[in-house]
N, C-alpha and C positions, 0 to 999 in steps of 0.2 A: 504493500500500500504506500509506504514511504517512497519507494523507488518510483512508482507511478506518479505520485505528486511531484517529485523532483523532475521527472521527465516532462510533465505538462508545464511546470514553471520554467524549465529551461527553454522549451519551445516558445513560450510567451515572451521571455526576455530576448530570445534570438530574433523573433519577428520585430520587436520594438527596436532593437539595435539595427536591424536591416533597414527599417524605415528611416531611422536617424541617418544612416550612411547614405541612403538615396537622397535625402533632403540636403545633406552636406555636398553631395556631388552636384545636384541641381543648383544649389546656391553658388558654388564655385564656377560652374559653367555659365550661369546667367551674368555674373559679375565680369567674367572674362569676355563675354560676347555681346554685351549691351553697353550703351552709354545713356545717361539720363540728363535731360534738360528740363528746366522749370521755366514756363512761359506764361505771360499774362495775355490771354486771347481776348481781343475787343469784341463786344457785342454791338448790336445795331444802335443802342441808345448811349453808347460811349463807355458803359461799365465794362471792366476787364475781369475775366475769370482765371483764377490760378490753376494751371494745368501742368501735371508731371508727364513728360513724354519719354518713354524708354524705347530707344531705337537700336535695332540690331546692327552690328558692325559689318555683317555680311551684306555686300551690295551687289551680289551676283545676279539678283533679280529684284523686281519691284515687289514690295510687301504690302499685305492688307493691314488695316488699322482695326484693332479691337479696343473698345472704349468702355469706361465705367464712369458714370456721373454720380456723385455721392454727396450727401450732407454730413457724412461721418469722417471726412478728412482723407486727403490723398497722402498723408504722412507715410514715411518720415520725410521731413523737409530737409532740403540741402541736396545738391546735385551729386554728392558722393555717398548719399544714404539711400540704399535700395530697399524697397518694400519686400516682404518675405513671400515672394511669388512661389517659391519652391515648396510651400506648405499646402498648396491647394491646386485647383485645376488650371490656374494661369500657366503653370510650368509647361503644360502640353503645347500651348500656343507660342511660348517663347522658344521652345525647342524647334518650332516651325518658322522662327524668325518673324513673327508678327510684330508690328509696331504697337506698343501697349500705351494707352492713354488713360490716365486717371485725373478727374477734374473735380475740384470743389465747386458745388453749385452756388448760384448767386446768393450772397449774403452769409455764407458759411466759411469758417476757417480763414483761409488766405484770399478768398475771392472778394471783390468789391460788391457793393449793392446791398439791398435789403432782402433778407430771407422771408419767405412766406411758406407756411406749411401747406403741402399738397396744393400748390398754387393752381388755381383753375385754368383750364385750357381756354384760349380765346380763338375761335375758328375764323374770326373776322378782323385780324390784326391789320393795322394801317400804319405806314410810316415807321416810326421808332417804337411803336407799341411792342411789348414783349411778353412772353410767357416761357415756360420751360421747354416747349417745343421749339420756339424761335431761338432760344439760347443753344439748344442742341444743333439746330440748323447752322447757326453762325459759327459754332465751334468746328463742325465738320467742314464747312466751307473754308475756314482758315487752315485747318489741318491738311486737307487735300491739296491746297494751293501752296503751302509753305513747308511741309515736312518732306525732305528729299526722299526720293526712291519709294514713294507709296503707289499702290496700284489703283487708287481711286475707288476702292471698295472698303466699306466700313461696316463693322458689326458692333452692336451694343448689348451688354447684358449686365444684370445686377440683381442682388438678393435683398428682399425686404423693401426699405425705402428706396434704395437704388433700383429695385424692381419697378417701383412707380415711375422713376425717371426713365427706365427702359420702355415702359408702355407709352409714355407721353413722347418719347423720342420717335416712336413709330409714326406719330402724328405730324412730325416735322416735314415729311414729304421731300427730304433731300434726296436727289437722284443717286448719290453714292451710298446711302444707307440701305443695304440690301438684306440685312439679317438682324433681328432683334429677339432677345430672349428675356422676357420678364420672368423673374424667378421669385416665388413667394411674394408677389407684388402687392404693396399697399394699394388698395383699390377703392374701398368704401368704408370709411371710419365710423359710420353709423350702423350699417347693416351687418358687418361681419368681420372686420379686420381690427386688430389691436385695441382701439378705444371702446368700441361697442359691438355687441352682437344682438341683433333684433332690438336695438334701442337700449339694451341693458349695459350699463357702464362697467367696463373692465378696469376697475380702479387700481388694482395691484400693478399690472403692467404699465398703465398710464402714469401713475404717480412716481414709481421708481425710475422710469425712463425720462419723463418730462421735467422732473425736478432738476435735472442736469441739462438735458438737451434743449429745453425750452428757454434757458436763460439768455438774455439779450447779449449780443456781441457788438459793442459800439464801433469797433474797427477790426480790420483783418488781424488774425492772431494764429499762432501755432499751438496755443495752450487751451485745453478744454476746460469747461466749467465743472467745479465740484458738485456732487449731488447732495441731496438732503441727508442730514445727519440723524439717522434713525435712533431713537432712544432704547430700542430693544431689537434683538435679532429674531424675535418671534413675530412673524408677519400677522398671524391670526390675532394675537394680542394687540399689536399696534393698530390695526385697522378697526378692531372692535372698540378699543379705547378712544379712537378718534371721534367716535360718537355719531358722525353723520358725514355724508358726502359734502355738505356745506362746509364742515370744519376742515376737510382736506384742502379746500381752496384757501383757507386762512393759513394752514401750515405750509403750503407751497409758496406763499408770498405773492406780492402784488406785481413783481417784475415779469412774470411769465404770462405774456399777453394771450397766447393761444388757449391756455387753460381756462382763463376767465371768459374768453370769447365763446369757447365751447359750452360753457355753462349757460350762456345766453340763448342757446339753441337746443332746448331739451327734446324737440320733435324734429322730424325729418323734413326740414324746410328747404328753401332755395339755397341757403348758405351751404348746407350739406350736399345738396344735389349738384351744385357747381363743382364740388370736390369729389364727385363720383366719376372716375375716368371712364366707366362703362358707357356713360351717356355720349361719349365722343369718339368711340373707336371706329365709327363709320368713316372716319378720316384716315384710317390706315390705308396707305396706297397699295396697289397690286404688286409693285416691284419690291416691297419689303416683306420678306418671309418672317413669321413669328413662331417661336417655340416657347410655350408657356410651361413652366416647371414648378412643381410644388411637392410638399410632403403630406402624406395622409394624416400624420400626427404632428403637424405644424401648429403649435399653440398660438401663433401670432397671425399668420396669413394663409391658412388653409383655404378659407373662403375666397380670398383674393385670387388664388391660382385657378380654382374651379370656375369662378364666375367671370374672370378676365377672358379665359379661353371661350367660355360660352358666349360672351358678348361679341368678341371678335368674329366668332363663327357665324353668328346671326347677322351682324351688321356690316362686316367687311367682305371683300372679295379676294383677299390675298391667300397665300399658302400658309395655313395655320395648323399647328400641332400642339399636343399636350403630352407631358410626361408627369406621372405621379408615382412616387416611390414611398416606402415605409419609413419616412424620415421625420425627424424634428426640424426645426427652423434652420435651413441652410446645411443640413447634414450631408446632402449630396455633394457639396463642395469640399468637405473635410471629413475625416473619419472614414470608416469602411461601410457603414450602414448594415452591419450584420445583426444588430439588435437595438432595442430601445427599452430601457428599464429592464424588466424581467422577461420580456417577450423577445424571442429569437426569430430571425427571418431566413436562416439557412444558407445565406450566400453574401458575398461582398457586393451589395446593391449599388453603393456609391461609385465604385470603380467601374462597374458595368455601365452605369449611366454616363460617366465621364468619357469612356473610351468608345462605347457603342452608339451613343446618341448625340451628346453635345458636340464632341469634337468633329464627327462627320458632318453635322449640321453646318458648323461654321466653315469647315474645309470646303464643303460644296459651294456655299454661297460666296465665300470670300476668295477662294483659290480656284474653284472649278475642278478640284482634284478628287473629290469623293463622290461615289454613287450613293445616293440616299434613298434609293428605291425600297431598301429594307426598312426604312423608318416609317412606322405606321402613323396614321392620323392620331391615334391615342395609344400610348404605351403605358400600361397601368400595372402596378404590382399588387397582387391579391394576397393579403395576409390570411392566416389560417391555413391555406394551402401552400403559401410561400412560393408563388410562381408569378413571373411576368406574363401578361397577356397583351395581345395586340388587337386593336379594333379599327374598323374603317370609319366609325363615328362614335361619339360619346354624347349622351348615354348610348349604350350598345343597342342595336336594332332589336334584339330578341330579349329585351327586358320587359317584364310585366309587373306593373305596380299593383301589389297585392296587400290588402289590409290584414293585419294580425290583431285580433281583438283581446282586450283585457277581460279577464274572467273574475267572477266573484270570489273564488277560492284562491286567488293569487296565481291563477293559471294564465296562460297565454296560448291562443290557438287561432287557426284559420277560420273557425266557426263563430258566427255571431252569437252573442249571449242570448239566452231565452228567458232568463229570470226577470222579475219585475221589481222596480224600486230598489235597485242594488247599487251600492257605492262603497268605496273605501275612503277613509279620511285620515288626516293627520293635522296636528297643530304646528303651524310655522311660527316660530318665535324668533324675532330679530335679535333678541338678547343671547340666543344660543344657535347661531346659524350653522347649517351643515357645512363642514369643511370640504374642500375639493380634493384633499389628500389627507391621509392619516398622520403624516409626519409633521413634526415641529420644524419649521424651516424659515429662512429669511427671503431668499430669492425664489421666484416662481419656478417650479421644477420643469425641466424640459421633457420629462417622461410621464407627466400626469395623464396624458391622453391614451396611455395603454395601462394605467395603474390598476391594481387589484381593487375592486369595489366592495369587498367583503366588509370593510369597516363601515361603509354607508348602509349596507344591508342590515346591519345590527341596530340602526337608529330607528326610533319610533316616528320620526318625521320624514322618513323615506319609504315610499311604497315600492314593492318589488313584485313583478309578475314574470313567470318563466314557463317555458314549454316543457313538455315531457322530453325525455332523452330522444334526440333525433335519430331516426332510422335510416336517413340518407343525408348526403351533403346538401347544404343550401347556400348558394352563392348570391351575394348582393352586389349590384353594380350600378350605382347612381344615387340620386337624392332620396333621403328618408324624409317622410312627412309625418309629423305628430298631429293627430286629429283627436283632441281631447274634448270631452264634455265635462264641465266642472261647475261647481257652485262654491262660493267663498263667503265667509261671514263678514268680510270688510269690503272696501271699494277698489282695491288693487292687490295684485300679487304677481310674483314671477313664477315661471314654470320651467324647470330643468328636466329634460328628458335624456336618458342615457341608454344607449344600445350596447348590450354586454354579451360577451361570449363566455359561457360557463364551461370550464374544462372538466373532463372526467375526474373522478376521485383518485384514480391511479395514474394520472398523467405526470410525466416527467420528460424533460428533453433528453435525447440520446447522450450518454456519457456524463450527464449531470454536470455540464461544464460552465456553470455560472462563474462570474468573477470571484465571488466569495469561495466557491469550491476550488477554483484553480489555486488560490492562495492559502488553502488549508482550512478555511472556515466552513460553516454550513451554507447550503444553498437555499434559495427561497422556495417554500413549499408550493409547488405549482398544481397539486391536486386540488380540485374544486376552485381553482383560480377564476376570478371574475374579471376578465379583461375588458376594459373600456374600449369599445370599437369606435363609438362616436357619441359625443355629448353636446348639447346645445341648450341655451337659455332663451326664453321669450319673455319680454316685459309685457305683462297681461294687458296693460292699458292700450297697447298697440295692436290688439287682436283683430280689430276691424280696419284700422288705418294707421300707418306710421306717421302720416301728416297731422291727423286729427285724433288725439288720444281720447279714450272714453272710460268713464268709471264703470265698475261692475255694480249691478244691483245686488245687494247682499242676499244670499241664499237663493238666487235665481240661477237656474241651469243655463250656462252659456258655452258657446264653442270657442275653443282656443286652438287654432290650427296654424302650424308654422313648419318651415323646412329646417332640416339638419343638413350640413354640408355633405357632399357625396361620400359614399363609402365604397370600398372594394375589398370585400372580405368573404371568405368561405367558412361557414359554420360546419365543422366536420361531423360526420356520423359519430354518435356517442357523446356529443356536446349538447348543450342547451342554449336557447336564445332567452335572454332576460331583458326586461325593460324596467328601469328605475325612474321614479318621478319624485321630485322634491321641489322646494320653493326658495332655496338659497344654495349658493355655491361659493363659499367664502374662504379667504378674502379675494378670490379671483374676481368675483362680481360684487359690486356694491349692494348693500342690503336695500330691499324695497321696504319703505315704511308701512306698506300694505294699506295705505290710505291714498286716495286720489288727490295728491298734493304735488307740487313741483319738487321733485326729489332733490334737485340741486340747491333748493332753498329750505329744505326740511330741517328742523331742529331735532335733537336727540329725543325729546319727549314725544315726537310725532310717530315714532316707530312702535307699532303695536302688534299683538298676536293676531293670527287669522286661522280659522278652521277651514281647511281646504278639503273638498270632496271631489273625488274623481269617479264619475259615473260609468257603470258597465252593465247595463241591462238591455232588454230588447228595444226599448225606446231610445235610450241614450247610450249607444255603444261606442265608448272610447276605443280608438284603435291607432296602431302605428302602421303606416303604409310603407311597405318594403319593396325595393326595386329588385325583384327576383330574376336572376339571369337563367333563362331556360337553356 
């Protein structure tokens, strides 16, 4: 036993050292074969944007330009200081002698001008009017005319906020921009990305990020702003003791303009719609191919990837593809993608994506050297079965939206309930909200979207419904729809619906090779594991309209119907499907006072208990509509 443990540990250390050696080799090669210049590129209104340009010393042929526009800094600054390209997918392009361009967007870091969050696109610009699309156009125009030995073909990609700048870059309509890859793109900060999901405020991510990122920058700088000094490293404790969403605005301070502007727009009004890039993707030109990339378990912008692809597919006429893997935020660009938390995926999914999909995509469009006929319209990794699948469209043509009904005995089946006057209830208490994970922690975990939900199943304010043991595999491929019939004792509430894969009691991964097991400790007990496949929250006041919220009538049965982002998962024979329903997900989501008040202005005393009933009878059959792949 000791010899086996030593062998596994030795292999683990060997692989780690091999990775370090490869990084060192790439680092040395890049420094020997590239030069760096820092340039202030003028925009049409006279503002200049700080741009780091890495140019290959090899001048045997003209080279394509691969660009990233970012609000997160193109550091390190100084022409002798190189970015660590050897740690991620950039190294593949540098080995192919691409010209690499990293640019600080307007108003960030060393660029001039005033920064605006998700600056709205202006399709009717005149003269010196600008937006992020025109800044992209002007930057490409300058680069293709002034950087020696470029082949006049440009690609742009970026992850998260740079994913937004990638999407809007496609709207620039520059003739040289032939390939764009928005990856985990910020898309709609009210409906499903980062700050809000279905109108519910994701306070934890928002506060920790914006308390630093949102601070004003009076002049160009290479120094970032410090974040909020938290009095405790227990996030649940901090946000509960804050008392209200209103108090968070006081804690974050007056200098962070976007935070306070956001509070002025509690509903989905024109201010938010102008910042929803999906409304403008009809402006993507036919000559710009798009590859949308995202993670099935991306806690920040899973929605953005699915819905950006969907919008481009519906509104534009360009060559558009999507790739979704079993990844957390940006995992496809770093790490190997073999696992997330306790769940394993059986292969190096990140390397597969980098070598078999992203690299050929840019090689084809920027060099004309790769055949991409093998690239499907949609390349999707299905967890559960742990296999990549390729589709000619997404959602797949042979998906049937099929309701699965909640039953009075905690069951879940394809059959409509036949009982009368049947419901399950719980008391939602804002003073004791349901945690989103069982651990005490400070930063939001990257793995909560596959976490074991047994801790929640034990709470009295969480309802659980599950099927019998499955006698055949069931594969889901598309958007899940929660269709609840509910009555509440107050005038507002949130509804969190979780789709869960319940593993068999005797389940374990082959070899029992968890990280803890490799290092001599115990492995996580995977028997009866309740894997979160997809969870989403709906702010009840928006059940009829996101523009015009409405109060609930106490104790009246009402419909709450909403979408959960797409899933790609196979529930294997011998497993069960479970649905959990609750009314808080803390501190991930801010607490609903459970009264119809402006939550951004609510005081601590406004938060009250509510009795929530979920109905499941012949008249009011709550169900979850599943995209079953036949």
